[in-house]
N, C-alpha and C positions, 0 to 999 in steps of 0.2 A: 647487305650492309657493307660499306666500303672499309678498307683496311684502316684508314685514318679514323673513321667514326668508331671502330672497335677499340682503337687505342685510346681515344678520348673517353669512351665509356669506362674502360678499365682504369684509367687514371682517376676519374671522378670516383669510381667505386672504391679504389684503394685509398684515396685521400680520406673519404668519409670513414672507412673501416678502421684505418690505422689511427686517424685522429681521435677516434672514440675507443681506442684499445683499453681493455681493463686489466685484470690481474694477469700477470705473466706466469708461465709454467716454468718448472725447473727448480731444483732444490736450492740452488745457490743464490736466488733472487730475494733480497730483503723486502719486507713489506713497507719499509720506510724509504720511499723513492722521492727524489726531488721532482718538482713540477716542471712542466714544459716552459722554456724561456719564451717570452713574448716578442723578442726581437733578435735578429741575427747580428752576430759580431761581424767585423769587417772581413774576417777570414771566411765566415759563413757566406757572406754576400758574394765573395769572389768565387767560392765553390758553386754557389747557386748560378752565377753567370756561366761558369764552365759547363755546368749541367745542362743549362738551356741550350748551349751550343751543341752539346752531344745529342740532345733531343732532336734538333733540326737534322743532324746527320742520320739519326736512327729512323726518322720519319721517311727517309729516302729508301730504306731497306724494306724488303718484302716481309710482311708479317705472316708467320706460319699459322695456318688455320687449324683449329682443333678437330675439324671434320665430324663434329657431333659426338665425340667420344671423350671420356674423362682421361684416357691415356692414348697417346698416338705416337707415331714414329718420328718424334722431333729429333733433329740433328743436334743432340746435346753431347757435351763431353762425357766420357765414360764415368768419371767420378760423380757427375751429376745424375747420370741415368741409373746408377746402381741403387736398387731397392726402392725406386720411385714409381712403381707400377700404378699407384693410385693418384699420381700428381696431375692436377689440371694443366692442360697445355698452356693456358694463359699465365700461370705462375712460372712455368718453365721459361716463357718468353721474357718475363720481367727479370728473371735471374740472368739471362743472357744479356739483357740491357745493362744490368749493374756490373756484370763481369767484364770490366773494360778490356783486360788483356786476353780474355777468352781462354783462360787456363783451367776452367772448371772449378775454380776456387774464388772466394770473395773475401778480400781484406776488409778491415774496418773502414778504411778510406772509401772502398768501393760500396760498402753498405751505406755510408753517408751520402755518397753519390746517388745510390738507388733511391734513398728517401727524398732527395731533391728532385729526382726524375718523377717520383710519384707526387711531388708537391706536398710533402708531409713535413710539418714542423714538429720536431721531436727533440727533447732535451738530450744533449750530447752525452752527458754523464749516464743518464738512464739507458740510452741506446747502447752505450759501451758495456753496461752491466748485462743487458740482454745478449749482446754479442759474445761476451765471455762465457756466459752460462750455456749458450748454444754450442760453443766451440769445445765439445767434449774431447776432441783429439789434442787440444791445447797446441794446435799448429799455428795459431794466429790468423787462421782463415776459416771460412765456412764452405762446406761442400756437401752435396747430397742431402742426407737426412738432417744434417746440421742446419742447413738453410731452411728446411721445412720447419724445424723446431723454432728457429728464429722467427719465421713468419707466424707460426702459431702463437708464440709469446707476445707478438705485437697485436694480434687480433682476438685472442681468447678473452671472452667475457663470461665467467661461470654463471652469473645471474641470467644472462641472455640465453646461454646454452640450456639452462634448466627450463626456461620458458619455451624454447624451441622444442625440446624433447617432450614437453607436456602435450603438444599438439601434433607431433610427428609420430607416426606409427612405427617407423623403423629407426628413428633417431638420426637419420642421414639427410632427410629432405622433408619438405612440406608439399604434399600434393595440392592441386588446385582446390579440391574440396576442403582439405585440412586448413589451408590458408584462408579460405572463405569463412570457415568456422571461427578462426582466430579473429578475423576482422569484424565479424558479427558479435561474437560473445565478449571479446575484450575491448576492441576498439570502437564498438558501438556505431559501426558504419551503416547498419540497417540494410535496406533493399539494394543499395548500390554496391554492396560488398563483392558480388560476383564479377561485375565489370571492373571494379577497382582492383581486384586481385590480379586479373590479367594485365592491367596497366602496370601495376607495381612489379610483377615478375619481369615483365619486359624492360622495366626501367632499372631494376636493381640486381637481377640475377646475373652474375659475371660469366656463367657458362652458357655458350650457345646451345649446348645440348639441353641444359635445364630450361632455357627459353622455349625451345622447340617442343619439349615434353610438358610445358606449363607446370614446372615444379620449382620450388625455391630452396636453395641450399642454405646452410647456416650462415655463410658469408653474405648471401643475398638478403637474408632475414635481418642481419645486423646492419647491412647497408640501408635497408628501408627504415629501421628504427632510428638511425642516426641522421636521416635525411629531413628535408622540409616536410615531407609527407608524414614523418613520425614525430614532428615537432609538437609541442604543446599548443602552439598558436595555430589555429585553424587556417590552412592555406586559402580557403575561400574568403577569408576576411582581409587578406592582403590587398587584393585589387579593389577598385571602386565598386562596392556592392550595395550601397545604400541609396535610397530614393533621394535625389538631389533637387527635386522640383518643389519642395515645400518652402514656406516663407522663412526668411533668415532667422527669425526668432525661434524656430523649431530646432535649431542646431546648437550644440556646444561649438564654440569658436576658439581655436588656439590663439591665445592672446598674451602680449608682452607688456610689462610695466617699465616706464622710463627706458625705452629700448636703446637709447643712445648711450647709456652707461654700461661700461664693461667692468666696473669696480663698485665701490660703495656709493652711498647717496650723498655724502658730504664733500669728499675730496677726490672722488673717483674720476677716472678719465672718461671723457665723452668721445665717441668715435663712430664713424659710419660703419665700422666693423660690427658694432652691436646690431645694426639693422641687417647686415649681410648674414650674420650667423643666425639670427632669429628667422629670417625668411627662408634660409636654406633648411632649417629644421621643421618647416611647415607652418610657422606662425602666420596667422592671417589678420591680426589686429596689432598694429604697432603704435606707440605713443610718441608724439613730437611736441616738446615744450619750446615755444618760440618767443624770443625776446628781441627788443631793438638792439641792433648791433652797430658797429662803427661803419662809417662810409656808406650809410644807408642800406646795408645788407643785414637782414635778420639773422640771428644766431640761435643755436639750439644748445641748451644746457639746463641743469637743475637750478632754478632761480634762487637767488639769495644764498648760495652755497659756494664752496671753493672748487666745484667740479669744473673741468676744462670746457671750452666752448668750441663749437664747430659751425661752419656756415650752413644755413638752412638749404641753400641750393645744392650743396654736396650730399645732404641727406636725401633730398628728392631724387637726385641723380642715381644714388645707390638703390633706392626703392624702385625706381623705374627699371633699373637693370636686372635686379634680382627678384622682383615681385612674383614672377610666374615661372621661375626655374624649377622649383620643386612641385608646385601645384598651380593649376590655371584657374582655380576658384578665387573669388574676389578678395582683395586686400582692403582693410579698413584703416584709414589714417585717423587716429584719435588726436585731433589738434587741440593743444592748450595754448590759446592765443593771448599773449601779453603785450602785443605790439601797438605802436601808434598807427593812426590812419595811413600815413605815408608808407610805412613798412609793411602794412597789411596789403597794400597794392602790389608791393614787390613779391609778397608771398603768393598772391594770385598769379602774377606773371610767371614765376618759377614753376608753379604747379601746372599751369596750362601749357607753357612752352616746353618744359622738360618731359612731362608725362604724355602730352598730346592726346591721342585717341584713347589711351588707357584710362584717362580720368573721366569719371562719370559726371556730366554737367547738367543733364536733364533727365526727367523721368523716361523710362524705357519706351513707353508707347506715346509719349507726349501728352498723356492725359493724367489728371489727378489720380493717384493710385488708391486702391481700396484695401490693399494689404502689402506687406513688404515683399519685394521680389525674392526669388529663390537663388541659391548659389548657382544653379544651372543658368538662370536668366542673366546672371552677372559675371559669367566666365570672362576672364581677361580684363576685368574692370577694377579700378581703384576708387573707393568711395571715401569722401571726406565726412568725418563725424565732428561736429562742433556747434558753436552757437549760431543762431540764425535770427535775423530780424523778424519781428512778429508780423503775422498776417492779419488782415483786417478782421476776418471772422473770429480771430482769437481774442479780440478786444471785448468780447461779451462776458468775460469772467467777472465774478463779483469784485467790486471796487477795491476792497481791502486786499484781497488776494492778488489782484492785478498790480497794486502798488508794491506789494511785497515781491512779486515776480520781477517788476521793473528794477527794484532796488538791488536784487541779487543777481539778475540775469547776466550781468557783464563781469564785474570783478569777483564778486563773492562766489558765483557759480563756478568760475574757473578754479577757485580755491577748493570748493567741494569736490571737484573732479580730480584734484591732485592732492598731494600731502599738504597739511596746513603750512602756509608760508606767510611771510610778512606781506602786507598789501603793497602794491606798486606805489612809488612816489606820485604817480599820476592819478591815483584813485580818487582824490578829492575833485580833481578837474573832471574826471569821468562822471561822477555823480551829478555834477552841475550840467554836463552836456551829454546826456545819455544817448541822444541820437547821433552824436558825432564819434562814437567809439567803434562800433562795428562797421567795417567797410562793406557796403552793399555788394560789391563784386565778390568778396570772400563769403558773405552770407549766401550768395547765389550758388556757390559750389556745394553747399550742404543740401543734398536732395532728399535722401531717405533717413538720415541719421542725425536729427536735430537734438542737441544736448539740452536737457531741461533739469531744473532743480526738483528733487524729490521732497514732497511734504508729507504725504500719507498715501496709502493705497486708495482710500476713498477719493482724495483729491485727484490722483492720477486717472482713476476711472471716469470721473466727472468732467475733467478739463483737458486731459491730454489725448494725443492721437497715437495710432500704432507706429508712426514714423518718428516718434520722439523717444529718446532714451535717457535714462538716468544712471549716474554713477554712485557707488556706495563704497565707503571705506570698509575694510574687513570688520572693524568693530561695529559699525552701523548694520552691516549685513548680518552679522552673527546675532545681534539683538533682535532684528526683524524676524529672523528664522525662529528664534526661541519664542518670541511673543506672538507672531502671526504667520507661522510657516506655511499654512495652507493658503493664505492670501498672497504670500510672496510667490508661491507656485503658480497661482492663477495670474498674477501680474506678469510673470515671465512667460506665460503661455501666449500673450498677445503683444508684449513690448520687450524690447531688448534691455538687458541690464549689464552693467560693467562693474566688477568688483576690483579694488586695487589695494595693495598692502598698506598697512599703517605707516604713518610718517615716522613712527618710532623705530622702524626697521632700517636704521641708518647703515647697517652692515650689509644691506641688500639680501637679508634672509627672506625666506618664503613662508607663507602660511600653507595649511593643508587645503588644497583646492576642492577636495571631495565634498566637504560640507556645503559648499556653495553650489556645486553641481547637483547635489541632492535636492536643492530648492529650484533647480531649473535655470540658474543664472548662466547666461551664455558666454559672456566675455569675462573670464576669471583671469586677471592679468598676473603674470609671474615675472619675477626677477630671473630671467633666463640665464644670466651670467653665473648664477649660484647653483652648483650641482648639489644633489642630495635626495633624500626621500621624496620631497615635494615635487621636484622636477621629474623624478622617476615615475610618479603618478601621472603627471601631465604627459610625459612621453608615452606612458603605457596606454592611456586613453586614446591618444591621437595616432598610435601606431597602426590602427586599423584604417580601412576605407582609403587605401592607397596613400596614407599619410597626407591627405589633401587639406587637413586643417579644419575640416567640418565633420562632426559626428552627430547623427540624428538622435535627439533625445527620446527616451522611452515615451510611449504614447500617453501615459498618465501625467507626464510633465508637459504635454502639448495641448491639453484640454483646459480651456478657460473656465470650465465648471468643475475641475478636478477637486476632490476632497482630500487628496494626499497631503499629509503633514510629515515633513522629514524628521521631526522630533518624536512623532507618534505614528510611525509608519504602519500602514496596513496595505500590503501588496495586493494588487488585483489577481496575482497568481499565487500558487502554492509555495510555501517555504521549501527550501531545499537543504538536504544534508550533503556535505562535501567530505569525501573520504580520500585522503592523500597518503599513499604509501611512498615514503622517501626511500629509494632503494640504494643507489650508489652514485658516486661522482667520478669524473674522468678529467685528468690532467688539470687540476686546479692550480692556478699560479701562486708563486711565493708572494707573501705580503711584504717581506723585507729582502729585497734582492742584494742588499749590501752584505748580508751574512751568508757565506757560502753554504754552510751546513743547516741553514734555517729551513725547517720543514713544518708545514701547517698542521694544526689539529682541527680539522674542519667540522662544523656543525651546520645544519640547515634550519633556517627560521622561515615559516610561512605566515605571512601577514595578510589579513583581509581588511580592506577599506570600503566602507559603504555608509549606510545609515548607522546611527550611533550604536544600536544593539548588535549590529553585524561586525563592527570594527573590533578586531581581536587579533591575537597571534599565538602561535605555538612553535616549539622547536624540538629538534632531535637532540640526543646526546652527542658528544664530540668523539671523533675517531682520532686516536693519538698517532702523531707522526706519519701521516699518509695523505699526501696531496695528489698522488697519481691515481689511485683507484680505491678511495675509501668506500666502505660498505656500511650502511646504516640499517636498512630493513625495518624501519619504524613507521607506524601508522598514526596519522593525525586526523582528527575529526572535527568538523565545524557545522554549525547550523546557521543558515543564511535566510533571513526574512525577505529581503528584497534583492534577489540575485541580479535583477536588471541594472542595478546601480553599483554592483560590487566590482572592485578591482583586486586582483591577487598579486602579491609581491613575494617572490622567492629570493631569499637572501642567504648567501653562504658566508660564514664568518669563521675567523681563526680564533679558537678558544684561548683565552689568556686568564689564568686564575689570579694574576696580580693586578690586572687593570681591565679596562673595557675590551671586549672582543673586537678584533680588527676586521674590517670589511674586506672581503675577497671579491665578490661579484653579486649581481642581482639580475632579476628579470621580472618585469611587471606587465600584466595584460588584463583586459576586461574579461569578466565572467563569460560574456556572450561570445568571446573569441576562443574560449578554451576547448580543447579536444579531450575527450575521455580516453581511457585506456593506458597502455604503456607508452610513455612519451619522454623524449629528451627535452631539457630546458637549456638552451645555449646562453651562457652568462654574458653580462655586459659590465663594463667598468663604471666607476662613479660618474664619469662624464658621458655615459651611454654608448661607449665604443665597444665593439666586439672583443671578447677575451678568447676567441677561438684558439685552440679546440676545447676549452674548458666547458663542461656541462654537468648536469645532474640528471639521473634517470629516475623517473617516478611512475607510479600508477595512479590515475585519476578516476574517481567514480562519483557520480551525483545521483541522488535519490530524492524523490518527492516525499516530503514529510507527510505521514498519514494523518487523518483527522484525529485519530485517537492520540497520537503523539502530540499534536498541536494543542489538544484540550488538556 
C-alpha cells in the first residue's frame, strides 16, 4: 500500500466515523446539542481553503508507518506520548497533522483545522463544547490523553458499542469468525458472508495490523455500519441490475407532466429548464404542448392559459443536449400537437435537423414489428408519441366506431391526452377537413407509440395494436382500477398507458403515483417541479437500476392473463411481516436556522405505500431537545400482503404540540432494494438533496407470514 493510498483510506474512514458520531462522553456535555450546520460560513470556507493548502504540503511529507503494532516508536512530542501506550499510530499521525506549530498541544483553531483536514462537517458550537469538556487542564489546548478523549467523544456510539460487544468475545475486536457470525445472523448476508467479511475488513479497518490479522476494531465496525455497505439501500440495486431486453410495456417509465412548466398550470413560467431538470433526474418521458407561434415558429405553452411561451426549437435543442446525460435509455416525446399544417412541417424540420440520428424514424429492423422493442434495443434513441394517420388495414373497424374514431382522433383526442381545455378556434375547420389536419411527415415520425382514444378494454383488445397507447386522467384511471382493476392490469401487460394529473390541479400538485403503478400503468406523469411526498415516492422507485428511468414491473403485472386485482390483491408470494427497530439519529439539521437556540424534538415516522391494505404508517415518540444524537429504541411492526409493490418512506419530523410537526428529512426506497439487519438511513431534503451527515440508525427484519397467521 502506498503512503498516499493509506492517507486517503484514513481520511475516508475518519470522515464516515466522525460524521456519524453519537453520544459524547464527559460529564460536562449537555444532551441538548445543536445540529450540524449544512453550509459553511465565509470564514469556514476560508479556513477550508487554507486546510486544503496544508493537505498538499503534508502529502509531500513521509507518513510514519505503524509497522503492524498498535503502539510504535513514533517521533511525537513528549506531552503527546505520555500515557499513550495503547494509541494507534494512525491517530498519532492525524494529531501531528492538526498540530500546526508542532508544540504537542492543539488549540481550538487547530482542532477546526483538523476537522477540515479530515473533511468533516461539524457544528462549531458543538465542537467547542467537546473541546472544552476534553480540556480537563483548562489550558485552552488539548494534549496527550485530552486529545484521546476528544477523539472518543467524536466517535463514541453507545448503541453501536453494545452491538459490537455482543459479538466480540473480548470487547476489543471482532475476529473473522465473529464478524462472519454477525453478517449471517443480523445482516442476513447468507453464504457470501465469509468472503464479504474479508472485503469489509480490508475496506473499513483503519489499522494495518487489524487488516493483516483479519480482525475488525470498534472503529472499523462503525465505519462499516456508516458506509454504503451498511446502508439500508442494497448496493447491488444501485447499478444497472435488471433485464433491459423486455418490451417497453413491461417497465415503469419515469414520466413528467407539462414538463415545460416550472410553476403552476395557469400563470406559471414555461422554460427549457423544466426539460433540463427532468432529464437530469432520470425522466424518460417528457410532454410538449405545441401551438402555432408568431413568424411561423411553433411555440410551447399550456394552451388557453397565461403561462409564458417558449420556442419549440429551443425545447428540442435542450432535449437533444440533455436526453442521455443521466441515462442512455430511450426518451419518449409525448407530443400534444395543436398546430396548423404549415407549422407542423416546421415541427418535423426541427425534430429531424436538431435531433439527427437520435430521433427514431423507422422500425428498428425495417420490418413491421410484432411487439414493442426493449429499452436495450432503443438505447440512445428519442421516440415520438403522438397521433398518426390511419393505416389501410385499420379501416375494417365497425362503421359506427370508425366514425367515432375519426371524429375524436384529431382535436378531441388531444384534449383527452391533456387537461380539459377550450377547443381551438380552428376546430370547426378541422372537422370539415379531417385529412388536412395531421401532416403526413409528422405522422411518419410516430413509429411505435401511436396515441389512440380509449373507449373500453374490450374495444382496445378487439381493435387496437400493441404499438398504440392511450392516456387517462387520474380520475378516469382511478375509476377503471376500482371497477375493473384486473382488466386494467391485463391491458397494461400488452399496451402502454399514460396517466396525467387532473386539470383541477392548477397549483401543479401531484397525485399518489403508487395506485397507478399497482395496476401496471407505465407512464405515470408527475409535476416534477413540485416537491413533496408524491415526488419522494417517484424518486424512491426510480432510485434503483442505475437511475436509468426504467424499472421492470413485477412478473404478475407483465402477464396478459394475470388475475391480479390491485383493489383485491392476492400476491403470488407469501405475505411478509416487517419489523423495524428505530434505534437512534445522528446530526439532524435544525428546522429553523433563524433561531440560534432552536433545537429539534425529533420523531421518526415509517410509512408504507403499496396496495390499499398495505398502505399505512406508524411513528415513534419524540425525543426532547436533541438533534445530535437522539435515541428512540422503539419497534414498529407491519404486515405486507404484496411486498413486490411496496415502497418504504422514513420521515424524521420535529414535534410541535402547537401545530403540525415540521419536516426534517426523509428517505424512500422500494421493498425489493431494502437490506435487513442494522442499517443507517441517510436523510434527504424536501427537494431530494442529501442532508449529510444526518442519518437514522435502524434494525430491519422481515419474516414470512405463516399459513396459521394468514388464516
